[in-house]
NUSEGU-427720 format. One record per residue: residue in one letter; x, y negated, z negated of N, C-alpha, C in turn. Coordinates in Angstrom, 3 decimals. Layout:
N
R residu     n_px     n_py     n_pz    ca_px    ca_py    ca_pz     c_px     c_py     c_pz
R      A        X        Y        Z        X        Y        Z        X        Y        Z
...
//
This chain:
117
R residu     n_px     n_py     n_pz    ca_px    ca_py    ca_pz     c_px     c_py     c_pz
R      M    2.819   -6.344   53.063    3.303   -7.349   52.103    4.793   -7.303   52.084
R      A    5.402   -6.143   52.103    6.844   -6.080   52.061    7.454   -6.617   53.314
R      K    6.797   -6.463   54.474    7.276   -7.014   55.743    7.313   -8.559   55.707
R      K    6.292   -9.152   55.045    6.307  -10.611   54.962    7.447  -11.110   54.085
R      A    7.723  -10.383   52.980    8.818  -10.766   52.054   10.143  -10.616   52.781
R      L   10.279   -9.486   53.598   11.526   -9.291   54.325   11.730  -10.375   55.379
R      A   10.658  -10.692   56.038   10.742  -11.769   57.094   11.106  -13.091   56.444
R      A   10.558  -13.385   55.307   10.871  -14.619   54.596   12.300  -14.624   54.158
R      D   12.826  -13.481   53.661   14.223  -13.411   53.242   15.140  -13.605   54.468
R      R   14.763  -12.954   55.621   15.630  -13.138   56.819   15.625  -14.614   57.261
R      Q   14.514  -15.250   57.156   14.463  -16.659   57.603   15.307  -17.496   56.680
R      K   15.358  -17.214   55.393   16.156  -17.956   54.455   17.677  -17.723   54.768
R      I   17.973  -16.489   55.057   19.401  -16.146   55.353   19.764  -16.976   56.609
R      G   18.957  -16.971   57.688   19.255  -17.683   58.922   19.336  -19.152   58.627
R      H   18.470  -19.733   57.783   18.497  -21.155   57.453   19.819  -21.493   56.803
R      Y   20.188  -20.731   55.729   21.420  -20.997   55.009   22.666  -20.772   55.907
R      A   22.574  -19.769   56.794   23.736  -19.612   57.744   23.871  -20.789   58.623
R      F   22.765  -21.359   59.118   22.887  -22.557   59.978   23.481  -23.718   59.199
R      I   22.966  -23.986   57.995   23.508  -25.059   57.196   25.000  -24.835   56.921
R      A   25.301  -23.557   56.566   26.751  -23.254   56.253   27.612  -23.446   57.478
R      G   27.146  -23.056   58.662   27.916  -23.264   59.843   28.225  -24.705   60.195
R      I   27.218  -25.525   60.039   27.477  -26.989   60.273   28.380  -27.548   59.211
R      V   28.240  -27.155   57.940   29.095  -27.670   56.849   30.531  -27.208   57.116
R      V   30.733  -25.896   57.425   32.091  -25.405   57.685   32.693  -26.078   58.872
R      A   31.964  -26.334   59.938   32.434  -27.025   61.106   32.993  -28.425   60.718
R      I   32.284  -29.101   59.879   32.699  -30.455   59.446   33.912  -30.378   58.521
R      I   33.883  -29.461   57.526   34.992  -29.340   56.642   36.267  -28.959   57.290
R      V   36.190  -27.980   58.219   37.383  -27.546   58.922   37.926  -28.704   59.731
R      A   37.104  -29.531   60.295   37.584  -30.642   61.113   38.300  -31.703   60.227
R      L   37.787  -31.859   58.987   38.340  -32.901   58.065   39.577  -32.435   57.395
R      I   39.796  -31.161   57.224   40.999  -30.654   56.553   41.833  -29.828   57.539
R      P   42.855  -30.451   58.178   43.661  -29.773   59.212   44.350  -28.508   58.720
R      Q   44.618  -28.405   57.450   45.357  -27.217   56.930   44.597  -25.947   57.019
R      I   43.235  -26.020   57.102   42.459  -24.797   57.145   41.983  -24.445   58.558
R      R   42.427  -25.216   59.575   42.098  -24.913   60.973   42.848  -23.658   61.389
R      G   42.235  -22.885   62.225   42.897  -21.670   62.739   41.944  -20.537   62.911
R      D   42.500  -19.347   63.135   41.708  -18.177   63.389   40.675  -17.775   62.321
R      P   41.027  -17.823   61.011   40.042  -17.462   59.992   38.817  -18.353   60.037
R      S   39.030  -19.654   60.150   37.883  -20.576   60.165   37.062  -20.403   61.480
R      T   37.741  -20.100   62.563   37.039  -19.880   63.797   36.193  -18.619   63.717
R      W   36.706  -17.550   63.044   35.914  -16.349   62.874   34.731  -16.574   61.991
R      V   34.898  -17.389   60.968   33.760  -17.694   60.049   32.652  -18.382   60.892
R      L   33.028  -19.363   61.692   32.025  -20.038   62.526   31.377  -19.107   63.556
R      V   32.122  -18.201   64.132   31.520  -17.244   65.082   30.546  -16.275   64.346
R      I   30.986  -15.767   63.221   30.094  -14.858   62.450   28.802  -15.568   62.008
R      L   28.927  -16.814   61.560   27.747  -17.574   61.150   26.850  -17.818   62.354
R      G   27.457  -18.104   63.503   26.662  -18.285   64.739   25.886  -17.029   65.145
R      V   26.555  -15.852   64.996   25.897  -14.622   65.276   24.731  -14.413   64.366
R      I   24.932  -14.688   63.063   23.844  -14.515   62.084   22.652  -15.421   62.451
R      V   22.964  -16.677   62.808   21.881  -17.557   63.154   21.135  -17.064   64.396
R      G   21.867  -16.678   65.437   21.216  -16.186   66.609   20.419  -14.899   66.395
R      W   20.884  -14.040   65.589   20.295  -12.750   65.308   19.014  -12.886   64.384
R      V   19.143  -13.706   63.368   18.144  -13.704   62.304   17.186  -14.891   62.492
R      N   17.635  -15.997   62.894   16.857  -17.237   62.777   15.961  -17.536   63.967
R      I   16.307  -17.057   65.127   15.555  -17.478   66.340   14.529  -16.408   66.644
R      K   13.301  -16.779   66.627   12.182  -15.851   66.917   11.884  -15.807   68.446
R      A   11.116  -14.847   68.906   10.798  -14.663   70.342   10.197  -15.930   70.909
R      K    9.302  -16.616   70.159    8.666  -17.734   70.753    9.578  -18.977   70.822
R      E   10.723  -18.938   70.117   11.693  -20.103   70.125   12.824  -19.851   71.081
R      I   12.904  -18.728   71.768   14.057  -18.383   72.657   14.349  -19.480   73.675
R      T   13.281  -19.852   74.401   13.490  -20.788   75.493   13.991  -22.147   74.978
R      E   13.309  -22.657   73.981   13.735  -23.933   73.393   15.237  -23.891   72.949
R      F   15.565  -22.865   72.168   16.876  -22.729   71.668   17.929  -22.676   72.793
R      L   17.580  -21.862   73.810   18.596  -21.670   74.967   18.766  -22.999   75.656
R      V   17.737  -23.734   75.858   17.855  -25.033   76.587   18.716  -25.965   75.739
R      A   18.439  -26.083   74.453   19.267  -26.921   73.590   20.693  -26.522   73.548
R      A   20.943  -25.185   73.410   22.302  -24.649   73.354   22.989  -24.945   74.678
R      L   22.311  -24.768   75.782   22.893  -25.028   77.131   23.302  -26.452   77.264
R      V   22.469  -27.400   76.831   22.829  -28.765   76.882   24.061  -29.082   76.034
R      L   24.120  -28.514   74.851   25.264  -28.689   73.979   26.514  -28.127   74.664
R      L   26.461  -26.946   75.197   27.624  -26.285   75.768   28.038  -27.033   77.043
R      I   27.153  -27.525   77.850   27.531  -28.207   79.091   28.124  -29.582   78.737
R      S   27.515  -30.262   77.801   28.037  -31.609   77.476   29.284  -31.613   76.706
R      F   29.748  -30.416   76.307   30.976  -30.309   75.417   32.202  -30.920   76.126
R      G   32.403  -30.679   77.417   33.593  -31.148   78.118   33.763  -32.636   77.991
R      M   32.781  -33.396   78.500   32.899  -34.820   78.481   32.858  -35.402   77.083
R      T   32.027  -34.912   76.248   31.901  -35.412   74.906   33.187  -35.184   74.076
R      A   33.805  -34.018   74.300   35.058  -33.695   73.608   36.136  -34.643   73.967
R      L   36.190  -34.985   75.257   37.232  -35.955   75.714   37.014  -37.317   75.125
R      T   35.758  -37.745   75.137   35.443  -39.060   74.609   35.658  -39.083   73.078
R      L   35.185  -38.083   72.366   35.372  -38.122   70.912   36.847  -38.014   70.530
R      A   37.611  -37.181   71.255   39.036  -37.024   70.986   39.767  -38.316   71.167
R      S   39.318  -39.122   72.206   40.005  -40.401   72.368   39.655  -41.359   71.279
R      L   38.520  -41.232   70.631   38.174  -42.089   69.529   38.915  -41.702   68.279
R      H   38.947  -40.375   68.000   39.623  -39.866   66.862   39.699  -38.349   66.950
R      T   40.866  -37.744   66.679   41.098  -36.320   66.848   40.083  -35.563   65.990
R      T   39.782  -35.982   64.799   38.910  -35.214   63.939   37.495  -35.044   64.513
R      L   37.082  -36.146   65.242   35.713  -36.035   65.818   35.717  -35.012   66.984
R      G   36.798  -34.939   67.764   36.851  -33.934   68.775   36.920  -32.515   68.242
R      V   37.636  -32.316   67.138   37.753  -30.991   66.487   36.403  -30.650   65.917
R      M   35.729  -31.572   65.290   34.405  -31.375   64.711   33.444  -30.890   65.811
R      W   33.382  -31.550   66.900   32.511  -31.172   68.005   32.874  -29.789   68.522
R      G   34.159  -29.490   68.673   34.625  -28.171   69.104   34.157  -27.098   68.139
R      N   34.242  -27.402   66.841   33.775  -26.442   65.813   32.278  -26.213   65.938
R      V   31.505  -27.214   66.144   30.051  -27.030   66.344   29.774  -26.155   67.552
R      I   30.483  -26.333   68.620   30.334  -25.552   69.802   30.770  -24.083   69.515
R      T   31.841  -23.915   68.733   32.285  -22.586   68.369   31.193  -21.920   67.521
R      F   30.424  -22.591   66.761   29.296  -22.089   65.987   28.092  -21.794   66.834
R      V   27.759  -22.697   67.798   26.563  -22.557   68.588   26.678  -21.512   69.680
R      A   27.820  -21.353   70.292   27.992  -20.491   71.445   27.615  -19.009   71.127
R      P   28.135  -18.426   70.017   27.741  -17.085   69.716   26.249  -16.890   69.511
R      A   25.651  -17.919   68.844   24.175  -17.857   68.637   23.488  -17.837   69.962
R      A   23.945  -18.689   70.920   23.360  -18.759   72.237   23.460  -17.440   72.980
R      I   24.603  -16.837   72.844   24.824  -15.490   73.500   23.857  -14.441   72.929
R      I   23.718  -14.398   71.622   22.837  -13.450   71.035   21.366  -13.699   71.461
R      V   20.961  -14.933   71.439   19.584  -15.310   71.812   19.375  -14.991   73.338
R      A   20.445  -15.193   74.125   20.273  -14.875   75.548   20.076  -13.355   75.768
R      I   20.815  -12.599   74.955   20.615  -11.124   75.001   19.236  -10.738   74.590
R      K   18.725  -11.377   73.490   17.376  -11.167   73.030   16.383  -11.471   74.141
R      A   16.579  -12.561   74.876   15.690  -12.991   75.956   15.663  -11.913   77.039
R      V   16.836  -11.419   77.399   16.863  -10.365   78.458   16.175   -9.185   78.004
R      Y   16.301   -8.779   76.719   15.624   -7.627   76.171   14.100   -7.830   76.179
R      V   13.682   -8.986   75.793   12.165   -9.294   75.776   11.678   -9.240   77.221
R      L   12.420   -9.729   78.217   11.999   -9.701   79.550   11.946   -8.263   80.119
R      A   12.938   -7.486   79.674   13.001   -6.056   80.112   11.894   -5.202   79.559
R      E   11.384   -5.613   78.372   10.251   -4.903   77.768    8.975   -5.036   78.561
R      K    8.771   -6.172   79.211    7.556   -6.476   79.940    7.344   -5.628   81.133
//
């Protein structure tokens, strides 16, 4: 019973970390004065939390495919969005800054799961 409660709490933490990461990415893009290293570190830490807590073993492949598509499409999309408006390019970059650490953590989890077999 305690394990189920702990798992539910971990899932809530991961859920809120994901929402917080997206919100922080948008807010930092909209307010240029708060851009910089501290906001980048907040996004990285939230991404690590999401990757560590939120992604289960059965979701690894789907998450890695989605993250890979986001990371690969970043180059062209960033150029297109930046030409439309600088804030959009910064916002997309912030989302990538948030997703990349989560993808790294999940990739490490995938290697660990494969090594266990």
